[in-house]
C-alpha positions in Angstrom: 0.1 0.0 -0.1 1.1 3.5 -0.7 1.1 6.0 2.1 -2.5 6.7 3.4 -2.8 10.4 3.7 -5.8 11.6 5.8 -7.3 15.0 4.9 -9.5 17.0 7.3 -11.7 19.4 5.4 -11.6 22.5 7.5 -14.2 25.1 7.6 -16.4 24.3 4.5 -17.5 28.0 4.3 -13.9 28.7 3.4 -11.7 27.6 0.6 -10.9 24.2 2.1 -13.1 22.1 -0.4 -11.9 24.0 -3.4 -8.1 23.6 -2.7 -8.6 19.8 -1.9 -10.5 19.6 -5.2 -8.1 21.4 -7.3 -5.2 19.4 -5.8 -6.7 16.1 -6.7 -7.7 16.8 -10.2 -4.1 15.7 -10.9 -4.6 12.0 -11.0 -0.8 11.4 -10.9 -1.1 11.9 -7.2 -2.6 8.5 -6.8 0.8 7.0 -7.9 2.3 8.4 -4.7 -0.4 8.2 -2.0 -3.9 7.0 -1.2 -5.9 10.1 -0.3 -8.6 9.8 2.5 -10.8 12.8 2.8 -12.9 13.0 6.1 -16.3 14.3 5.0 -19.2 13.3 2.7 -18.0 13.8 -0.8 -21.4 15.1 -2.2 -21.5 17.9 0.5 -17.8 18.7 -0.2 -17.6 18.7 -3.9 -21.0 18.3 -5.6 -22.5 21.5 -4.5 -19.8 24.1 -4.0 -19.4 26.7 -6.8 -16.8 26.0 -9.4 -16.0 27.0 -13.0 -18.3 25.7 -15.7 -15.6 23.8 -17.4 -14.3 22.2 -14.2 -13.6 18.4 -14.4 -15.7 15.9 -12.2 -13.9 14.4 -9.3 -15.2 11.0 -8.1 -14.5 9.8 -4.5 -15.1 6.3 -3.1 -17.4 6.9 -0.1 -16.7 4.6 2.8 -17.9 4.4 6.5 -14.5 3.8 8.0 -10.9 4.0 7.1 -10.4 0.3 7.2 -12.4 0.1 3.9 -10.4 2.6 1.8 -9.1 1.4 -1.5 -5.5 2.1 -2.5 -5.1 4.0 -5.8 -8.6 5.6 -5.4 -9.9 8.9 -4.0 -11.5 7.9 -0.7 -14.0 9.9 1.5 -14.9 8.7 4.9 -18.2 9.6 6.3 -17.9 11.6 9.6 -21.2 13.4 9.8 -24.7 12.3 9.2 -26.7 15.6 9.0 -27.5 17.4 5.8 -26.7 21.0 6.0 -26.7 24.1 3.7 -23.5 26.0 3.3 -23.0 29.6 2.2 -19.5 30.3 0.8 -17.8 32.9 2.9 -20.3 32.8 5.7 -19.1 30.4 8.5 -21.9 29.0 10.7 -22.4 26.7 13.5 -22.9 24.0 10.9 -19.6 24.5 9.1 -17.6 24.7 12.6 -19.3 21.5 13.7 -18.3 19.8 10.5 -14.8 21.0 10.7 -14.4 19.7 14.2 -16.0 16.3 13.4 -13.7 15.9 10.3 -10.6 16.6 12.3 -11.5 14.4 15.3 -12.3 11.5 13.0 -9.1 11.8 11.1 -7.0 12.2 14.3 -8.6 9.1 15.7 -7.8 7.0 12.6 -4.2 8.4 12.6 -3.8 7.4 16.1 -5.2 3.9 15.4 -2.6 3.4 12.6 -5.2 3.5 9.8 -3.4 6.4 8.2 0.2 7.3 7.8 -0.1 11.1 7.9 -2.7 13.9 8.3 -3.0 17.1 6.1 -5.4 19.6 7.6 -7.3 22.2 5.7 -7.8 25.6 7.4 -10.2 26.0 10.2 -11.6 29.2 11.9 -10.2 29.1 15.3 -13.2 31.0 16.6 -15.9 29.0 14.7 -14.6 25.7 15.7 -14.8 26.2 19.4 -17.2 24.0 21.5 -17.6 22.6 25.0 -15.4 19.7 24.1 -13.0 21.5 21.8 -11.2 24.5 23.4 -8.1 24.8 21.4 -6.7 27.8 19.7 -5.6 25.8 16.8 -4.8 22.5 15.2 -1.2 22.5 16.7 -2.5 22.7 20.2 -5.3 20.2 19.7 -3.0 17.6 18.2 -0.3 18.0 20.8 -2.9 17.2 23.5 -4.6 14.4 21.4 -1.3 12.6 20.7 -0.1 13.2 24.3 3.1 14.9 23.4 4.8 17.0 26.1 5.6 19.7 23.7 5.3 20.3 19.9 6.7 23.0 17.6 5.2 25.0 14.7 7.5 24.7 11.9 6.9 26.5 8.6 8.9 25.1 5.7 9.5 25.9 2.0 12.2 25.5 -0.5 13.4 29.0 0.6 13.5 28.6 4.4 12.3 27.0 7.6 11.0 29.1 10.4 9.8 27.7 13.7 8.1 29.5 16.6 9.0 29.1 20.3 5.6 30.4 21.3 2.4 29.9 19.3 -1.2 31.3 19.4 -0.9 33.5 22.6 -1.3 37.2 23.0 1.8 39.2 22.4 1.7 40.7 25.9 2.2 37.2 27.3 5.3 36.3 25.2 8.0 37.6 27.5 6.7 35.5 30.4 6.5 32.5 28.3 10.0 32.7 26.9 12.0 30.9 29.5 15.3 29.0 29.5 13.4 25.7 29.7 11.0 26.5 27.0 13.7 27.7 24.6 15.8 24.6 25.3 12.9 22.3 24.7 11.8 24.0 21.5 15.3 23.9 20.1 15.8 20.2 20.9 12.6 19.4 19.1 13.7 21.6 16.1 17.1 19.9 15.9 15.7 16.5 16.3 13.1 17.1 13.6 15.7 18.5 11.1 17.6 15.5 11.4 14.8 12.9 11.7 12.3 14.4 9.3 14.5 16.5 6.8 17.5 14.2 6.8 20.0 17.0 7.9 22.7 15.3 9.8 24.2 18.3 11.5 21.7 21.1 11.3 22.6 24.8 11.7 19.9 26.8 13.5 19.6 30.5 14.2 17.6 32.0 17.1 16.1 35.4 16.9 16.0 38.0 19.7 12.9 39.1 21.5 13.5 42.9 21.6 14.4 45.3 18.9 18.1 44.9 17.8 18.1 41.9 20.0 18.2 44.0 23.0 21.1 46.3 22.0 23.2 44.8 24.9 20.5 45.3 27.4 19.6 48.9 26.5 16.3 47.8 24.7 15.6 44.8 26.9 17.4 42.1 29.0 15.8 38.8 27.9 18.5 38.2 25.4 21.2 38.4 28.0 19.3 36.6 30.8 17.4 33.9 28.8 18.2 33.5 25.1 22.1 33.6 25.2 22.7 31.2 28.0 20.6 28.5 26.2 22.4 29.1 22.9 25.9 28.9 24.8 24.9 25.6 26.5 23.8 24.0 23.2 27.0 25.1 21.5 29.0 23.6 24.4 27.0 20.4 23.9 28.0 20.3 20.4 24.8 21.6 18.5 25.3 24.3 15.9 23.0 26.9 17.3 23.7 30.6 16.9 22.2 34.1 17.9 20.3 35.9 19.1 19.9 37.8 15.9 17.9 41.0 15.4 14.9 39.8 13.3 14.8 42.8 10.9 18.3 42.7 9.7 18.5 38.9 9.9 15.7 38.7 7.2 16.3 41.9 5.4 19.9 40.8 4.5 19.1 37.2 3.7 21.1 35.9 6.5 18.6 33.2 6.9 19.9 31.4 3.9 23.0 30.5 6.0 20.9 28.2 8.3 18.8 25.1 8.0 16.1 26.6 10.2 15.3 29.8 12.3 13.7 29.8 15.7 11.5 32.9 16.1 10.3 33.8 19.7 6.7 34.6 18.9 4.2 34.0 16.1 4.2 37.1 13.9 8.1 37.5 14.2 8.6 34.3 12.2 5.4 34.1 10.2 5.4 37.5 8.7 8.8 37.1 7.0 8.1 33.4 6.2 4.7 34.3 4.5 6.3 37.2 2.6 8.9 35.1 1.2 6.9 31.8 0.6 3.3 32.3 1.0 2.0 30.3 -2.0 4.5 27.4 -1.3 4.8 27.3 2.4 3.8 24.4 4.6 3.0 24.1 8.3 4.5 21.1 9.9 3.9 20.1 13.6 7.3 19.0 14.8 7.6 16.9 18.0 4.5 14.7 17.5 4.7 10.9 17.1 2.8 11.3 13.9 3.1 13.3 10.8 0.8 16.4 10.3 1.1 19.2 7.7 -1.2 22.0 6.5 -1.1 24.9 4.1 0.3 28.0 5.5 -2.8 30.2 5.0 -6.3 30.4 6.6 -9.9 30.0 5.6 -9.9 32.9 3.1 -13.7 33.4 3.4 -13.4 36.4 1.2 -12.3 34.0 -1.8 -14.8 31.2 -1.0 -17.3 30.5 -3.7 -15.3 32.3 -6.5 -13.1 29.4 -7.7 -10.1 31.7 -7.4 -8.3 30.0 -4.5 -4.7 29.0 -5.1 -4.2 25.4 -4.1 -0.3 25.3 -4.3 0.3 25.5 -0.5 -2.2 22.6 0.1 -0.5 20.5 -2.6 2.9 21.3 -1.1 1.6 20.2 2.3 0.5 16.9 0.7 3.8 16.4 -1.0 5.6 17.1 2.3 3.5 14.6 4.1 4.4 12.0 1.6 8.1 13.0 1.9 8.2 12.8 5.8 6.5 9.3 5.6 9.3 8.2 3.1 11.9 9.7 5.4 10.6 8.1 8.6 10.3 4.7 6.8 14.0 5.0 5.8 15.0 5.6 9.4 13.0 2.7 10.5 14.9 0.4 8.0 11.7 0.0 6.0 12.0 0.2 2.1 9.9 3.2 1.1 7.0 2.6 -1.0 7.0 6.1 -2.6 9.2 6.3 -5.6 12.3 8.5 -5.1 13.5 11.1 -5.5 11.2 13.0 -2.9 8.3 14.9 -4.5 8.7 18.7 -4.8 6.2 21.4 -6.0 4.4 19.3 -8.6 7.6 18.5 -10.4 7.0 14.8 -10.6 7.4 12.9 -13.7 
């Protein structure tokens, strides 16, 4: 069997169904993976607006992942109710459907019925429920798979950027950035670069928290008291970790090209330059989990929903990366990979 890639559909009022649909119009993908979409295909693809000349896309609807067929487009039923969706207008129904799709896919991934999970965008606000109080996919999956910590790692051909703190208010960042947290996040990043990306001796840069990385304490002391001691200890232990670097100059001068990955200290510090440089091709990977999860690096894009103008590149890249990571972990486990090499990249497969 080829890698079984589960796909949660995200908020159906957004562009999730469209980018999934556009991605799988390329039938060559079935040579590299068995896609398993979590949702009812008729709701997902039969009724959503698309161009008049759009090709049909047929899914094999099954009740559970144990019945999926290799080499086919599969869809697992994970909700029973019929509901009407209005593109661009999130509703209780679309939030419930997103939650049910994610939960069903996560359960099957934990049960070993899937080899990886690709998540389409959700609305963090619209997905909330009494039994789902998470600010995003990363936090939910970290809890669900009982990982002590995880790491949001954005990756593209141009660069990799991780965030030490995730979906928290900016005012809370300084209190969260501790020596223990930085050491943990850097260890996850170093291990993932080696295990998942095949980099034997990765070079990692760490950004400063304050403007100009604190200017030797003039603009803040966190670099001197927290960040630098962690870097020095890791260097002493033989890891190639450097910094702290002022974020503006680091990205502005292209210094990031000298490193295999960059650790930013808060969400926007890393994601703004990443999305500026690689928005259409970027992939969000959750490092530190016992399973593989990727996603596009954009949101629900309600403003584009229903116009058939959404760009599926980032979602397709997330699918490719999931396949690559499955292949890499098979190699590490001494298993002959089922995906033909070399690794897939950006649609350039022959």
